[in-house]
C-alpha positions in Angstrom: 13.8 -20.2 -34.1 10.2 -21.1 -34.2 7.8 -18.7 -35.9 5.5 -18.9 -32.8 7.9 -16.7 -30.9 6.9 -13.8 -33.3 3.3 -13.9 -31.9 3.0 -11.3 -29.1 0.5 -13.3 -27.1 2.8 -16.4 -27.1 5.8 -14.3 -26.1 3.9 -12.6 -23.3 2.8 -16.0 -22.0 6.4 -17.3 -22.0 7.7 -14.2 -20.2 4.9 -14.3 -17.6 5.9 -17.9 -16.9 9.6 -16.9 -16.5 8.7 -14.0 -14.2 7.1 -16.4 -11.7 10.5 -17.9 -11.0 11.8 -15.5 -8.4 15.2 -17.1 -8.1 16.2 -17.8 -11.7 13.8 -15.5 -13.6 16.3 -12.7 -14.2 19.1 -15.2 -15.1 16.8 -16.7 -17.7 16.1 -13.3 -19.2 19.8 -12.5 -19.3 20.5 -15.8 -21.1 17.7 -15.0 -23.6 19.1 -11.6 -24.2 22.5 -13.1 -25.1 21.5 -16.1 -27.1 18.2 -15.5 -28.8 18.1 -12.7 -31.4 14.3 -12.7 -31.6 13.8 -12.4 -27.9 16.9 -10.3 -27.1 15.3 -6.9 -27.2 12.2 -8.0 -25.3 14.3 -9.7 -22.7 16.4 -6.6 -22.2 13.2 -4.6 -21.7 12.2 -6.9 -18.9 15.6 -6.9 -17.3 15.9 -3.1 -17.2 12.2 -2.3 -16.6 12.5 -2.3 -12.8 15.6 -1.2 -10.9 16.1 -0.7 -7.1 19.4 1.2 -7.6 21.1 3.6 -9.9 24.3 1.6 -9.8 23.5 -0.4 -13.1 23.0 2.8 -15.0 26.1 4.5 -13.4 28.2 1.5 -14.3 27.5 2.3 -18.0 29.2 5.6 -17.4 32.0 4.1 -15.3 32.9 1.4 -17.8 33.0 3.5 -20.9 34.6 6.6 -19.5 37.3 5.3 -17.1 40.8 4.7 -18.3 42.6 1.8 -16.6 45.8 2.7 -14.7 47.8 0.3 -16.7 47.1 2.1 -20.0 49.0 5.1 -21.3 47.2 8.3 -20.7 46.8 10.0 -24.0 44.8 13.0 -25.0 42.4 10.8 -27.0 41.7 8.3 -24.3 41.4 10.8 -21.4 39.3 13.5 -23.2 36.2 14.3 -21.1 34.9 16.5 -23.9 33.9 13.4 -25.9 32.3 11.0 -23.4 30.8 7.8 -24.6 27.0 7.5 -23.8 26.3 4.6 -26.2 25.8 1.9 -23.5 23.9 4.2 -21.2 21.5 5.3 -24.0 20.9 1.7 -24.9 19.4 0.9 -21.5 18.2 4.1 -20.0 15.0 4.3 -22.1 14.0 0.8 -20.9 13.6 1.7 -17.2 9.9 2.0 -16.2 10.2 1.7 -12.4 12.9 2.9 -10.1 12.7 2.2 -6.4 15.3 4.0 -4.3 13.6 3.6 -1.0 16.1 1.0 0.1 13.5 -1.6 1.2 14.3 -4.1 -1.5 18.1 -3.6 -1.1 17.8 -4.1 2.6 16.6 -7.7 2.0 19.7 -8.6 0.0 22.2 -10.8 1.7 25.3 -9.5 -0.1 25.7 -6.5 2.2 26.6 -3.0 1.2 24.3 -0.6 -0.5 25.3 1.5 -3.5 25.7 5.2 -2.7 22.9 7.1 -4.3 24.8 10.4 -4.3 27.8 8.9 -5.9 25.9 7.1 -8.7 23.6 10.1 -9.4 26.7 12.3 -9.4 28.3 10.1 -12.0 25.2 10.5 -14.2 25.3 14.3 -13.8 29.0 14.6 -14.4 28.4 14.8 -18.1 25.7 16.9 -19.8 23.1 14.1 -20.3 19.7 14.7 -21.6 17.0 15.6 -19.0 15.2 13.6 -17.7 17.8 10.9 -17.4 15.1 8.2 -17.7 12.7 9.4 -20.4 10.2 6.6 -20.1 10.1 6.3 -16.3 6.6 5.7 -14.9 7.1 4.9 -11.2 9.7 6.5 -8.9 10.3 5.9 -5.2 12.8 8.5 -3.7 15.3 7.7 -1.1 14.3 8.7 2.5 16.2 11.7 3.8 17.6 12.7 0.4 17.2 16.3 -0.9 14.5 17.1 -3.3 16.7 19.2 -5.5 18.4 16.0 -6.8 15.0 14.6 -7.6 14.4 16.9 -10.5 16.8 15.0 -12.8 14.6 11.9 -12.6 11.2 13.6 -13.1 9.7 13.4 -16.5 6.4 14.1 -18.3 5.5 10.4 -18.4 5.8 9.8 -14.6 2.6 8.5 -13.1 3.6 7.5 -9.5 5.9 9.4 -7.2 6.8 8.4 -3.6 8.7 10.6 -1.2 8.3 8.5 2.0 10.2 10.7 4.4 11.6 14.2 3.9 13.1 16.5 6.5 11.7 20.0 6.2 14.0 22.9 5.1 12.2 26.2 4.8 14.1 27.4 1.7 15.1 24.3 -0.3 11.9 22.3 0.3 9.5 25.0 -0.9 11.8 25.7 -3.9 11.8 22.1 -4.9 8.1 21.3 -4.2 6.9 24.1 -6.4 8.9 22.8 -9.4 7.7 19.2 -9.2 4.2 19.6 -10.6 5.6 21.4 -13.7 8.1 18.6 -14.4 5.6 15.7 -14.0 2.1 16.9 -14.6 0.5 13.5 -15.1 1.0 12.2 -11.5 -1.9 10.0 -10.4 -0.3 8.4 -7.3 1.6 10.5 -4.7 3.3 9.8 -1.4 4.6 12.9 0.3 5.6 12.7 4.0 7.2 15.9 5.3 8.6 15.9 8.9 10.4 18.4 11.0 14.0 17.8 12.0 13.4 17.6 15.8 10.0 16.0 15.6 8.2 19.1 16.8 6.1 21.2 14.5 7.1 24.9 14.5 5.1 27.9 13.3 7.1 28.2 10.1 6.4 24.6 9.1 2.7 25.0 10.0 2.4 28.1 7.8 4.2 26.3 5.0 1.8 23.4 5.0 -0.6 25.6 3.0 2.0 25.5 0.2 2.2 21.7 0.4 -1.6 21.4 0.1 -1.6 23.7 -2.9 1.2 21.6 -4.5 -0.8 18.4 -4.0 -4.0 20.1 -5.3 -2.2 21.1 -8.5 -2.6 17.5 -9.7 -6.2 17.7 -10.5 -6.5 14.0 -11.6 -4.7 12.6 -8.6 -6.3 9.2 -7.6 -4.1 8.0 -4.8 -2.5 10.1 -2.0 -0.4 9.3 1.1 0.5 12.3 3.2 0.5 13.9 6.7 -1.4 17.1 6.8 -0.5 19.2 9.8 -3.4 21.5 10.0 -7.2 21.3 9.5 -7.0 23.8 6.7 -4.7 21.5 4.7 -7.0 18.6 5.3 -10.0 20.6 4.1 -8.2 21.5 0.9 -7.5 17.9 0.2 -11.2 16.9 0.7 -12.2 18.7 -2.4 -10.1 16.7 -4.8 -12.7 15.2 -7.3 -10.8 12.2 -8.6 -9.2 11.0 -5.3 -10.0 7.3 -4.7 -7.4 6.0 -2.2 -6.3 8.2 0.7 -3.8 7.3 3.5 -3.2 9.9 6.2 -1.1 10.4 9.3 -3.0 12.8 11.6 -2.7 14.0 15.2 -4.8 16.3 17.4 -3.5 19.4 15.8 -4.5 18.2 12.3 -8.2 17.8 13.2 -8.9 20.0 16.2 -10.7 22.7 14.3 -12.6 20.4 11.8 -16.3 21.1 11.9 -18.7 18.1 11.6 -19.5 16.9 8.1 -16.9 19.1 6.5 -14.9 16.5 4.6 -16.6 15.4 1.4 -14.1 13.3 -0.7 -16.6 12.7 -3.5 -14.9 9.7 -5.2 -13.1 8.1 -2.2 -13.5 4.3 -1.9 -10.5 3.4 0.4 -9.6 5.4 3.5 -6.7 4.5 5.8 -5.3 6.7 8.6 -3.0 6.5 11.6 -3.6 8.6 14.6 -2.3 9.1 18.2 -5.5 8.8 20.2 -9.0 7.5 19.9 -10.3 11.1 20.5 -8.5 12.2 17.3 -10.1 9.3 15.4 -13.5 10.2 16.7 -13.1 13.9 15.7 -12.0 12.8 12.2 -15.0 10.4 11.8 -17.4 13.2 12.8 -16.0 15.4 10.1 -16.5 12.8 7.4 -19.6 13.5 5.4 -19.7 9.9 3.9 -17.6 6.8 4.4 -15.9 4.7 1.7 -16.3 1.0 1.1 -12.9 0.3 2.7 -11.8 1.8 6.1 -8.7 1.1 8.1 -7.9 2.8 11.4 -4.6 2.5 13.3 -4.5 4.0 16.8 -1.1 4.1 18.3 -1.5 5.4 21.8 1.2 5.0 24.4 0.7 3.9 27.9 0.6 7.5 29.0 -2.7 8.0 27.1 -4.4 4.9 28.3 -6.9 7.0 30.1 -8.7 7.9 26.9 -8.8 4.2 25.7 -11.8 2.2 26.9 -14.4 -0.1 25.3 -17.0 2.6 25.7 -15.0 5.1 23.6 -14.4 2.3 21.0 -18.1 1.9 20.9 -18.6 5.6 20.2 -16.1 5.4 17.3 -17.8 2.3 15.8 -21.2 4.0 16.2 -20.0 7.0 14.1 -18.8 4.6 11.4 -22.1 2.8 11.2 -24.4 5.9 11.6 -25.2 5.9 7.9 -24.8 2.2 7.2 -28.2 2.1 5.6 -27.0 4.5 2.9 -23.6 3.0 2.1 -22.1 -0.5 1.9 -19.0 -0.9 4.1 -17.1 -3.8 2.7 -13.7 -3.9 4.3 -13.0 -2.7 7.9 -9.7 -2.9 9.9 -9.1 -1.5 13.4 -5.8 -1.5 15.3 -6.4 -0.7 18.9 -4.0 0.2 21.8 -4.3 -0.8 25.4 -7.8 -0.6 26.8 -8.6 0.1 30.4 -9.2 -2.8 32.8 -7.6 -6.1 33.3 -10.6 -8.2 32.5 -10.8 -9.5 29.0 -13.3 -7.8 26.8 -15.8 -9.7 24.6 -15.0 -8.9 20.9 -18.6 -9.5 19.8 -19.9 -6.9 22.2 -17.3 -4.3 21.2 -18.2 -4.9 17.5 -22.0 -4.7 18.1 -22.4 -1.2 16.5 -21.1 -2.7 13.2 -23.8 -5.3 13.1 -25.9 -3.0 10.9 -23.2 -3.3 8.2 -24.4 -6.5 6.6 -22.3 -6.3 3.5 -19.0 -6.6 5.3 -16.4 -8.8 3.4 -13.3 -8.2 5.4 -13.0 -7.8 9.2 -9.6 -7.4 10.9 -9.4 -6.4 14.6 -6.0 -6.1 16.3 -5.9 -5.4 20.0 -3.2 -4.9 22.6 -5.6 -6.0 25.4 -6.9 -9.4 26.4 -10.2 -10.3 24.8 -12.5 -13.3 24.5 -14.6 -14.9 21.8 -16.6 -18.1 22.2 -18.4 -20.4 19.8 -21.8 -18.6 20.3 -20.3 -15.2 19.7 -18.6 -16.4 16.5 -21.9 -17.9 15.3 -23.6 -14.5 16.0 -21.0 -12.7 13.9 -21.3 -15.2 11.1 -25.1 -14.7 11.0 -24.6 -10.9 10.9 -21.9 -11.0 8.2 -22.7 -13.9 5.9 -20.6 -12.5 3.1 -17.3 -12.5 5.1 -14.3 -13.5 3.1 -11.5 -12.7 5.6 -11.7 -12.7 9.4 -8.8 -11.7 11.7 -9.0 -11.3 15.4 -5.4 -10.9 16.6 -3.9 -10.3 20.0 -1.0 -7.9 19.7 0.4 -8.5 23.1 3.8 -10.2 23.4 3.7 -13.9 22.8 3.9 -16.2 25.8 6.4 -19.0 25.7 4.8 -22.4 26.1 6.9 -24.9 28.1 5.8 -28.5 27.6 7.5 -30.8 30.1 9.0 -34.0 28.7 6.8 -37.1 29.2 7.6 -39.1 32.4 9.6 -42.3 32.0 7.5 -45.5 32.4 8.1 -47.3 35.7 9.0 -51.0 35.8 6.4 -53.3 37.2 6.8 -54.3 40.9 7.7 -57.9 40.2 9.8 -57.4 37.1 13.5 -57.9 37.8 16.1 -55.4 36.8 18.2 -56.1 33.7 21.4 -58.0 34.4 24.6 -56.1 34.8 27.3 -57.9 32.7 31.0 -57.0 31.9 29.9 -56.0 28.4 27.3 -53.5 29.6 23.7 -53.2 30.8 21.3 -55.5 29.1 21.6 -58.9 27.6 24.5 -61.1 28.6 25.6 -61.5 25.0 25.4 -57.8 24.2 28.1 -56.5 21.9 31.1 -54.8 23.6 30.6 -51.1 24.1 33.4 -48.6 23.8 34.9 -47.5 27.1 33.7 -44.3 28.6 36.5 -41.8 29.1 36.2 -39.2 31.8 38.3 -36.1 32.3 38.8 -34.2 35.4 37.8 -30.5 35.2 40.8 -28.3 34.9 40.6 -25.2 37.2 42.4 -22.2 35.9 45.4 -21.0 38.0 44.8 -17.4 39.1 47.3 -14.9 37.8 49.1 -13.1 40.7 48.7 -9.4 41.0 51.7 -7.2 40.2 53.7 -6.0 43.2 54.4 -2.4 43.7 58.0 -2.9 44.9 58.9 -5.7 42.5 61.7 -3.8 40.9 63.4 -5.8 38.2 61.7 -9.0 39.3 59.4 -10.7 36.7 55.9 -10.1 38.0 54.3 -12.9 36.0 55.4 -16.5 36.4 54.4 -17.1 32.7 53.5 -15.1 29.7 49.7 -14.6 29.2 48.3 -16.6 26.3 45.5 -14.8 24.4 43.2 -17.3 22.7 40.2 -16.5 20.5 37.2 -18.4 21.8 35.3 -20.5 19.2 32.1 -18.9 17.8 29.0 -19.7 19.8 25.8 -20.1 17.7 22.4 -20.0 19.3 20.7 -23.4 19.6 17.1 -23.9 18.8 15.1 -25.9 21.4 12.8 -28.7 20.4 9.7 -27.5 18.7 7.2 -28.3 21.5 9.6 -27.4 24.3 9.6 -23.7 23.9 7.3 -22.2 21.3 5.3 -18.9 21.4 1.6 -19.3 21.6 -1.4 -17.1 21.8 -1.5 -14.6 24.6 -5.2 -14.9 25.0 -7.2 -18.0 26.0 -8.5 -20.0 23.0 -12.2 -20.5 23.4 -13.3 -21.2 19.8 -13.6 -24.9 19.1 -14.1 -26.9 16.0 -17.8 -26.6 16.4 -17.6 -22.8 16.2 -15.3 -23.1 13.2 -17.7 -25.5 11.4 -20.6 -23.1 12.0 -18.5 -20.2 10.6 -17.7 -22.1 7.4 -21.3 -23.1 7.0 -22.7 -19.6 7.5 -20.0 -17.8 5.5 -19.4 -20.0 2.4 -17.2 -17.3 0.7 -14.6 -17.3 3.5 -11.1 -17.9 2.2 -8.8 -16.8 5.2 -9.2 -16.6 9.0 -6.9 -16.0 11.9 -8.6 -17.1 15.2 -7.4 -18.6 18.5 -8.7 -22.1 18.0 -8.8 -24.7 20.8 -8.0 -27.9 19.0 -8.0 -30.0 22.2 -11.8 -30.3 22.5 -12.6 -33.1 20.1 -15.6 -34.7 21.7 -18.2 -36.2 19.2 -16.0 -35.2 16.2 -14.2 -38.5 15.6 -16.6 -40.0 13.0 -16.2 -40.4 9.3 -17.9 -37.0 8.6 -17.0 -34.8 11.6 -18.0 -31.7 9.7 -21.5 -32.8 9.1 -21.2 -32.2 5.4 -19.6 -28.7 5.7 -16.8 -28.4 3.2 -14.9 -25.3 2.2 -12.3 -25.5 -0.6 -11.5 -21.8 -0.7 -9.4 -21.8 2.5 -5.8 -22.7 1.7 -4.1 -20.8 4.5 -5.2 -20.2 8.0 -3.4 -19.3 11.2 -3.3 -22.5 13.2 0.4 -23.0 14.0 0.3 -21.6 17.6 -3.1 -23.0 18.6 -3.3 -25.7 21.3 -3.8 -29.1 19.8 -5.0 -32.6 21.0 -4.8 -35.9 19.1 -3.0 -35.0 15.7 -4.8 -37.9 13.9 -8.3 -36.7 14.9 -7.4 -33.1 14.1 -6.1 -34.0 10.7 -9.3 -35.9 9.9 -11.5 -33.0 11.0 -9.5 -30.4 9.0 -9.3 -32.6 5.9 -13.1 -33.1 6.0 -14.0 -29.4 6.4 -11.0 -27.8 4.7 -9.6 -30.3 2.2 -7.4 -27.7 0.4 -5.8 -26.4 3.7 -2.1 -26.6 4.3 -1.6 -26.1 8.0 2.0 -25.0 7.6 1.8 -22.8 4.5 1.2 -19.1 4.0 1.2 -17.2 7.4 2.1 -20.5 9.1 5.2 -21.1 7.0 8.2 -22.4 8.9 10.9 -19.9 9.8 13.5 -19.2 7.0 16.6 -21.3 6.8 19.3 -20.2 9.3 22.4 -18.5 8.0 25.5 -20.4 7.0 27.3 -22.3 9.8 24.2 -22.3 12.0 22.3 -25.5 12.9 19.1 -26.2 11.0 15.8 -25.7 12.9 12.1 -26.4 12.6 10.1 -24.2 14.9 6.7 -25.6 14.0 5.1 -27.5 16.8 5.6 -31.2 16.4 2.0 -32.1 16.5 1.0 -29.6 13.8 3.8 -31.2 11.7 2.1 -34.5 12.2 -1.3 -33.0 11.2 0.2 -31.7 8.0 1.8 -35.0 7.1 -1.4 -36.9 7.7 -3.5 -34.4 5.7 -1.0 -34.8 2.8 -1.4 -38.5 3.1 -5.2 -38.3 3.1 -5.0 -36.0 0.0 -2.7 -38.4 -1.8 -4.9 -41.4 -1.0 -8.0 -39.6 -2.2 -6.3 -38.6 -5.5 -5.0 -42.1 -6.1 -8.6 -43.5 -5.7 -9.9 -41.1 -8.2 
């Protein structure tokens, strides 16, 4: 054992390096806990610090308090009055984060999920100390589970509590909610989504929302909140929270219908995200905001039945409200998710966003639309001049992708005077060609139809033969060639490399973009320095995989000149994950973009070898 392992900074650096290995990190910590006496306790702390199930803790109870059937049942071995908690107590105090929401377990490949009620019931079978996890800091509760079981996991050190989806029950919900602030008074981050059983808000639930707002307001130092206020009174009560910095809401017309203008203060808010059903609801909420934070995200999910209220003019009204006090605050991050807009003609994104041109400090801009829109090189240059500090730019079409069908190249025809290749006994081609294996042909076998049973057949056998039941072999989906059937942008790509080069020149801090790029227009960009000296080393990922492309060699030289650190097939452009077992491998990246990536890697390797 080296004495350097006793230094906390050295040990922290080693552990941070092991944590980066997502596949073998936990196995490495498990081996350290078994083999290294100096790092054993610290490794156990890391292994048990984050759990996504109660099964490991319940296993400590199962293993030490279950008698095998093969053993003799004696009074000493089957005495529930003296349970063994030694293993449980060894690990329970190490748990800092418990996520029971099921999202992480859903990604596992090994199938079945542990039953939360069974495992929690095992922990409550014996009189354990409460709370069960004394040092728990972050807890995400299981959707749909009752809140009365939650109390056994709440403790005075809890800082974050997530209840993502809870069905309202007039008696039990109010009883449990009023007890939560007493059990965990130090909560700083809260997610509380309460819904009705049938999806409709009744009068009893509306009246009880005042209690929910009071429960939320009891945490005076709450800094992050995610909830769905159902009335304007509940929303007004939340706006007075002094330390609230991050707010995520789900609102509808009933939540904001009675809000007066400039009634929501939120004195310390710097991040505001909300989901709504119509643009009119979003406009009402924006009118009620007295000031706007630095980060704003709006998601409007309006169905086709409400398309009458969605138009570019109404979007302009919404953006005008956001920018009305742009001279007094600095909007840094803005994201807008829009539904279907009226009209079949594509809308110009630059014209829609013109009210935001006064927000010159914008760093992040993300526009997602379910309608066709256009954006040319001149429009992109105008936006770059307006927001020179842009770091992220996303203009995404949310419509269903269109499958691109690239027909195979035609076969070259033989010249008029060139004779056909000779036909020889050994095959088509040269006279001395090696013998080819004979081609075997089989006649198609047509199944014999089975005669229908006769009504008066009596004792006569109705079937000439016994039916044979065979299990057909499994049929796996086949993946077409990459360029034969691949989803591409729904909108027409109008931005060329010239517009992209201007964007990189005017926005030197840009490190990510998602644009519909037309990589087929390569005129006057085939020299040694196609970028004209523009070089951005911050962009490592960019959405290019589904853009039309021309000559891969020219495209690779342009991208390597202006974006030398870019990997065209990394990050958001990563290839599809490996198919399951017994399925054929695939590569769904367009073949030409694969060639671009290979050439850029070759250019990068050649440049490094020269240095």
